[in-house]
C-alpha atoms as an extended CHARMM CRD file, in Angstrom:
* protein
*
       146  EXT
         1         1  MET       CA            -15.4250000000      -18.2210000000        7.7760000000  PROA      1               0.0000000000
         2         2  ILE       CA            -13.7400000000      -16.3030000000       10.6820000000  PROA      2               0.0000000000
         3         3  LYS       CA            -10.9660000000      -19.0710000000       10.6210000000  PROA      3               0.0000000000
         4         4  TYR       CA            -10.5010000000      -18.4800000000        6.9790000000  PROA      4               0.0000000000
         5         5  LEU       CA            -10.0370000000      -14.7430000000        7.4460000000  PROA      5               0.0000000000
         6         6  LYS       CA             -7.6660000000      -15.2350000000       10.3240000000  PROA      6               0.0000000000
         7         7  PHE       CA             -5.6920000000      -17.6180000000        8.1360000000  PROA      7               0.0000000000
         8         8  LEU       CA             -5.5170000000      -14.9550000000        5.2810000000  PROA      8               0.0000000000
         9         9  ILE       CA             -4.3440000000      -12.3500000000        7.6900000000  PROA      9               0.0000000000
        10        10  ILE       CA             -1.6170000000      -14.5240000000        9.2220000000  PROA      10              0.0000000000
        11        11  ILE       CA             -0.4260000000      -15.5340000000        5.6740000000  PROA      11              0.0000000000
        12        12  ASN       CA             -0.4390000000      -11.9070000000        4.6280000000  PROA      12              0.0000000000
        13        13  PHE       CA              1.8080000000      -11.0590000000        7.5780000000  PROA      13              0.0000000000
        14        14  VAL       CA              4.1490000000      -14.0750000000        6.8780000000  PROA      14              0.0000000000
        15        15  ILE       CA              4.4790000000      -13.1860000000        3.2150000000  PROA      15              0.0000000000
        16        16  SER       CA              5.0100000000       -9.4660000000        3.7670000000  PROA      16              0.0000000000
        17        17  GLY       CA              7.6570000000      -10.1070000000        6.3400000000  PROA      17              0.0000000000
        18        18  GLU       CA              9.7020000000      -12.0520000000        3.8360000000  PROA      18              0.0000000000
        19        19  SER       CA              9.4270000000       -9.6090000000        0.9330000000  PROA      19              0.0000000000
        20        20  VAL       CA             12.1530000000       -7.3930000000       -0.3030000000  PROA      20              0.0000000000
        21        21  ASN       CA             11.7080000000       -3.8280000000        0.3030000000  PROA      21              0.0000000000
        22        22  PHE       CA             12.4640000000       -2.0010000000       -2.9990000000  PROA      22              0.0000000000
        23        23  ASN       CA             13.3540000000        1.5790000000       -2.9360000000  PROA      23              0.0000000000
        24        24  GLY       CA             14.0150000000        4.3870000000       -5.4010000000  PROA      24              0.0000000000
        25        25  GLN       CA             17.3870000000        3.0830000000       -6.1860000000  PROA      25              0.0000000000
        26        26  ASP       CA             15.8730000000       -0.1100000000       -7.5130000000  PROA      26              0.0000000000
        27        27  TRP       CA             13.0560000000        1.8990000000       -9.2160000000  PROA      27              0.0000000000
        28        28  LYS       CA             15.5660000000        3.9750000000      -11.1400000000  PROA      28              0.0000000000
        29        29  ASN       CA             17.2880000000        0.8780000000      -12.4620000000  PROA      29              0.0000000000
        30        30  TRP       CA             14.1330000000       -0.9160000000      -13.7820000000  PROA      30              0.0000000000
        31        31  ASN       CA             12.7350000000       -0.5850000000      -17.3060000000  PROA      31              0.0000000000
        32        32  LEU       CA              9.2610000000        0.5700000000      -17.9460000000  PROA      32              0.0000000000
        33        33  ASN       CA              7.7680000000       -3.0440000000      -18.3690000000  PROA      33              0.0000000000
        34        34  ARG       CA              9.0870000000       -4.0440000000      -14.9100000000  PROA      34              0.0000000000
        35        35  LYS       CA              7.7950000000       -0.9040000000      -13.3720000000  PROA      35              0.0000000000
        36        36  VAL       CA              4.4240000000       -1.4040000000      -14.7150000000  PROA      36              0.0000000000
        37        37  GLY       CA              4.3460000000       -5.0230000000      -13.7640000000  PROA      37              0.0000000000
        38        38  PHE       CA              5.3040000000       -4.1240000000      -10.1980000000  PROA      38              0.0000000000
        39        39  ILE       CA              2.4710000000       -1.5900000000      -10.0210000000  PROA      39              0.0000000000
        40        40  ASP       CA             -0.0040000000       -4.0170000000      -11.4790000000  PROA      40              0.0000000000
        41        41  GLY       CA              0.9770000000       -6.6100000000       -8.9820000000  PROA      41              0.0000000000
        42        42  TYR       CA              0.7490000000       -4.2030000000       -6.0880000000  PROA      42              0.0000000000
        43        43  LEU       CA             -2.6520000000       -2.8480000000       -7.1110000000  PROA      43              0.0000000000
        44        44  ASN       CA             -3.9640000000       -6.3200000000       -7.7570000000  PROA      44              0.0000000000
        45        45  GLY       CA             -2.6930000000       -7.7140000000       -4.5300000000  PROA      45              0.0000000000
        46        46  TYR       CA             -4.3630000000       -4.8920000000       -2.5190000000  PROA      46              0.0000000000
        47        47  LEU       CA             -7.6360000000       -5.0500000000       -4.3850000000  PROA      47              0.0000000000
        48        48  THR       CA             -7.7650000000       -8.8240000000       -4.0510000000  PROA      48              0.0000000000
        49        49  PHE       CA             -7.0910000000       -8.5480000000       -0.3570000000  PROA      49              0.0000000000
        50        50  ASN       CA             -9.8600000000       -5.8890000000        0.1130000000  PROA      50              0.0000000000
        51        51  SER       CA            -12.3750000000       -7.9450000000       -1.8100000000  PROA      51              0.0000000000
        52        52  LEU       CA            -11.7220000000      -10.9270000000        0.3120000000  PROA      52              0.0000000000
        53        53  VAL       CA            -12.1090000000       -8.8880000000        3.4550000000  PROA      53              0.0000000000
        54        54  ASP       CA            -15.2780000000       -7.3110000000        2.2580000000  PROA      54              0.0000000000
        55        55  SER       CA            -16.9280000000      -10.5430000000        1.1320000000  PROA      55              0.0000000000
        56        56  THR       CA            -16.0190000000      -12.1910000000        4.4710000000  PROA      56              0.0000000000
        57        57  LYS       CA            -17.5610000000       -9.2640000000        6.2510000000  PROA      57              0.0000000000
        58        58  ASN       CA            -20.6890000000       -9.5280000000        4.2720000000  PROA      58              0.0000000000
        59        59  ILE       CA            -20.9900000000      -13.2450000000        4.9770000000  PROA      59              0.0000000000
        60        60  GLU       CA            -20.6840000000      -12.6960000000        8.6820000000  PROA      60              0.0000000000
        61        61  LYS       CA            -23.0750000000       -9.7720000000        8.5350000000  PROA      61              0.0000000000
        62        62  LYS       CA            -25.6910000000      -12.0000000000        6.8210000000  PROA      62              0.0000000000
        63        63  ARG       CA            -25.2080000000      -14.7060000000        9.5040000000  PROA      63              0.0000000000
        64        64  ASN       CA            -25.6680000000      -12.2500000000       12.4030000000  PROA      64              0.0000000000
        65        65  VAL       CA            -27.1410000000       -8.8360000000       11.8250000000  PROA      65              0.0000000000
        66        66  TYR       CA            -25.4590000000       -7.5750000000       15.0390000000  PROA      66              0.0000000000
        67        67  TRP       CA            -22.1230000000       -8.6920000000       14.0270000000  PROA      67              0.0000000000
        68        68  LEU       CA            -19.3830000000       -6.0290000000       14.1310000000  PROA      68              0.0000000000
        69        69  PRO       CA            -15.9480000000       -6.4280000000       12.5460000000  PROA      69              0.0000000000
        70        70  PRO       CA            -13.0990000000       -7.0410000000       15.0930000000  PROA      70              0.0000000000
        71        71  LEU       CA            -10.6420000000       -4.1810000000       15.6800000000  PROA      71              0.0000000000
        72        72  VAL       CA             -8.0060000000       -5.8440000000       13.5280000000  PROA      72              0.0000000000
        73        73  ILE       CA            -10.3310000000       -5.7110000000       10.4690000000  PROA      73              0.0000000000
        74        74  THR       CA            -11.1290000000       -2.1040000000       11.2170000000  PROA      74              0.0000000000
        75        75  MET       CA             -7.3770000000       -1.2350000000       11.4090000000  PROA      75              0.0000000000
        76        76  LEU       CA             -6.6900000000       -3.0780000000        8.1650000000  PROA      76              0.0000000000
        77        77  ASP       CA             -9.4870000000       -1.2880000000        6.4560000000  PROA      77              0.0000000000
        78        78  SER       CA             -8.1100000000        2.1780000000        7.4640000000  PROA      78              0.0000000000
        79        79  TYR       CA             -4.5580000000        1.0510000000        6.5180000000  PROA      79              0.0000000000
        80        80  SER       CA             -5.7550000000        0.0260000000        3.0950000000  PROA      80              0.0000000000
        81        81  ALA       CA             -7.7200000000        3.3680000000        2.7110000000  PROA      81              0.0000000000
        82        82  GLU       CA             -4.4460000000        5.2360000000        3.3460000000  PROA      82              0.0000000000
        83        83  ASN       CA             -2.4860000000        3.1310000000        0.9750000000  PROA      83              0.0000000000
        84        84  ILE       CA             -4.6630000000        2.5510000000       -2.1000000000  PROA      84              0.0000000000
        85        85  THR       CA             -7.9280000000        4.4490000000       -2.0940000000  PROA      85              0.0000000000
        86        86  LYS       CA             -7.1490000000        7.0020000000       -4.8380000000  PROA      86              0.0000000000
        87        87  ILE       CA             -4.1720000000        5.4040000000       -6.6230000000  PROA      87              0.0000000000
        88        88  SER       CA             -6.3030000000        2.4200000000       -7.5240000000  PROA      88              0.0000000000
        89        89  GLU       CA             -8.2050000000        4.7780000000       -9.9240000000  PROA      89              0.0000000000
        90        90  PHE       CA             -5.0570000000        5.3310000000      -11.9810000000  PROA      90              0.0000000000
        91        91  GLU       CA             -3.7660000000        3.5420000000      -14.8840000000  PROA      91              0.0000000000
        92        92  SER       CA             -0.5040000000        1.5980000000      -14.1980000000  PROA      92              0.0000000000
        93        93  VAL       CA              1.4540000000        3.7450000000      -16.6610000000  PROA      93              0.0000000000
        94        94  GLU       CA              0.1430000000        6.9340000000      -15.0400000000  PROA      94              0.0000000000
        95        95  LEU       CA              1.1610000000        5.7060000000      -11.5040000000  PROA      95              0.0000000000
        96        96  THR       CA              4.4970000000        4.6510000000      -12.8660000000  PROA      96              0.0000000000
        97        97  LYS       CA              5.0280000000        8.1570000000      -14.1250000000  PROA      97              0.0000000000
        98        98  ARG       CA              4.0520000000        9.6130000000      -10.8170000000  PROA      98              0.0000000000
        99        99  LEU       CA              6.5240000000        7.3310000000       -9.0800000000  PROA      99              0.0000000000
       100       100  ASP       CA              9.2430000000        8.3860000000      -11.4840000000  PROA      100             0.0000000000
       101       101  ALA       CA              8.4430000000       11.9740000000      -10.6390000000  PROA      101             0.0000000000
       102       102  PHE       CA              8.5570000000       11.2420000000       -6.9220000000  PROA      102             0.0000000000
       103       103  TYR       CA             11.9840000000        9.5100000000       -7.2290000000  PROA      103             0.0000000000
       104       104  TYR       CA             13.2820000000       12.4090000000       -9.2860000000  PROA      104             0.0000000000
       105       105  GLU       CA             14.2600000000       14.0740000000       -6.0590000000  PROA      105             0.0000000000
       106       106  PRO       CA             17.5250000000       12.3980000000       -4.7040000000  PROA      106             0.0000000000
       107       107  ASP       CA             16.3230000000       12.6990000000       -1.1420000000  PROA      107             0.0000000000
       108       108  ASN       CA             13.4490000000       10.2370000000       -1.9250000000  PROA      108             0.0000000000
       109       109  TYR       CA             15.7420000000        7.4530000000       -3.3290000000  PROA      109             0.0000000000
       110       110  GLY       CA             15.8740000000        5.5780000000        0.0590000000  PROA      110             0.0000000000
       111       111  ILE       CA             12.0060000000        5.6630000000        0.4820000000  PROA      111             0.0000000000
       112       112  VAL       CA             10.4990000000        2.1890000000        0.0900000000  PROA      112             0.0000000000
       113       113  ILE       CA              8.2120000000        1.9280000000       -2.9440000000  PROA      113             0.0000000000
       114       114  ASN       CA              5.3050000000        0.9700000000       -0.7290000000  PROA      114             0.0000000000
       115       115  ASN       CA              5.7590000000        4.1790000000        1.2740000000  PROA      115             0.0000000000
       116       116  ALA       CA              6.1100000000        6.2370000000       -1.8190000000  PROA      116             0.0000000000
       117       117  LEU       CA              2.8220000000        4.7600000000       -3.1200000000  PROA      117             0.0000000000
       118       118  LYS       CA              1.2690000000        5.7150000000        0.1600000000  PROA      118             0.0000000000
       119       119  ILE       CA              2.4920000000        9.2390000000       -0.1090000000  PROA      119             0.0000000000
       120       120  ILE       CA              1.1440000000        9.6560000000       -3.5060000000  PROA      120             0.0000000000
       121       121  ASN       CA             -2.2390000000        8.2700000000       -2.3590000000  PROA      121             0.0000000000
       122       122  LEU       CA             -2.3380000000       10.5970000000        0.7150000000  PROA      122             0.0000000000
       123       123  ARG       CA             -1.6060000000       13.5420000000       -1.6380000000  PROA      123             0.0000000000
       124       124  GLU       CA             -4.4060000000       12.5070000000       -3.9300000000  PROA      124             0.0000000000
       125       125  MET       CA             -6.7740000000       12.2080000000       -0.8730000000  PROA      125             0.0000000000
       126       126  GLY       CA             -6.1170000000       15.8850000000       -0.1440000000  PROA      126             0.0000000000
       127       127  LYS       CA             -3.9060000000       15.0000000000        3.0090000000  PROA      127             0.0000000000
       128       128  GLY       CA             -0.8530000000       16.9040000000        1.9840000000  PROA      128             0.0000000000
       129       129  LYS       CA              0.2050000000       17.6650000000        5.4500000000  PROA      129             0.0000000000
       130       130  ILE       CA              0.1880000000       14.1050000000        6.5300000000  PROA      130             0.0000000000
       131       131  ALA       CA              1.9550000000       13.0540000000        3.4340000000  PROA      131             0.0000000000
       132       132  GLN       CA              4.6400000000       15.6170000000        3.9120000000  PROA      132             0.0000000000
       133       133  ASP       CA              5.1340000000       14.4860000000        7.5640000000  PROA      133             0.0000000000
       134       134  PHE       CA              5.4290000000       10.8840000000        6.3340000000  PROA      134             0.0000000000
       135       135  ILE       CA              7.9930000000       11.8690000000        3.7380000000  PROA      135             0.0000000000
       136       136  LEU       CA             10.0430000000       13.6120000000        6.4230000000  PROA      136             0.0000000000
       137       137  ASP       CA              9.8280000000       10.5050000000        8.6750000000  PROA      137             0.0000000000
       138       138  CYS       CA             10.9210000000        8.2220000000        5.8340000000  PROA      138             0.0000000000
       139       139  GLN       CA             13.7600000000       10.4680000000        4.8410000000  PROA      139             0.0000000000
       140       140  ARG       CA             14.9790000000       10.6720000000        8.5000000000  PROA      140             0.0000000000
       141       141  LYS       CA             15.0350000000        6.9280000000        8.6560000000  PROA      141             0.0000000000
       142       142  TYR       CA             16.8760000000        6.7620000000        5.3530000000  PROA      142             0.0000000000
       143       143  LEU       CA             19.3770000000        9.5190000000        6.0010000000  PROA      143             0.0000000000
       144       144  LYS       CA             20.1040000000        8.6380000000        9.6010000000  PROA      144             0.0000000000
       145       145  GLY       CA             23.7930000000        8.5770000000       10.1410000000  PROA      145             0.0000000000
       146       146  ARG       CA             24.7030000000       10.1220000000        6.8100000000  PROA      146             0.0000000000
């Protein structure tokens, strides 16, 4: 089962490395159906990944009571928590409206949609300071050289 988990993690990194990073410019040009479809796919991907990791951890825990998850799994869990914990409770249309509001500010156009969703999630978790620092970092990267 560990081999299967390692395979999933490697495939995840390969696929995510080949994906296109959509930003606010792209978001503004999409119609509502495409926006909602993107959000549905994003949420379903994360929730599927989390359920696979959780089921694998449970299987390993049943095999060996003293088994502890490797550091990479712990890191992926914390990364997932920062990216999706609260926003997974929203309806897709609600989250779409929140992204529309986020991209209303022209300084946010260059922020990648994944990072924008992370910012919205951090704010919902009550981590406004961390979210604000992350926005500034993303804006610095986007506005660098302008």
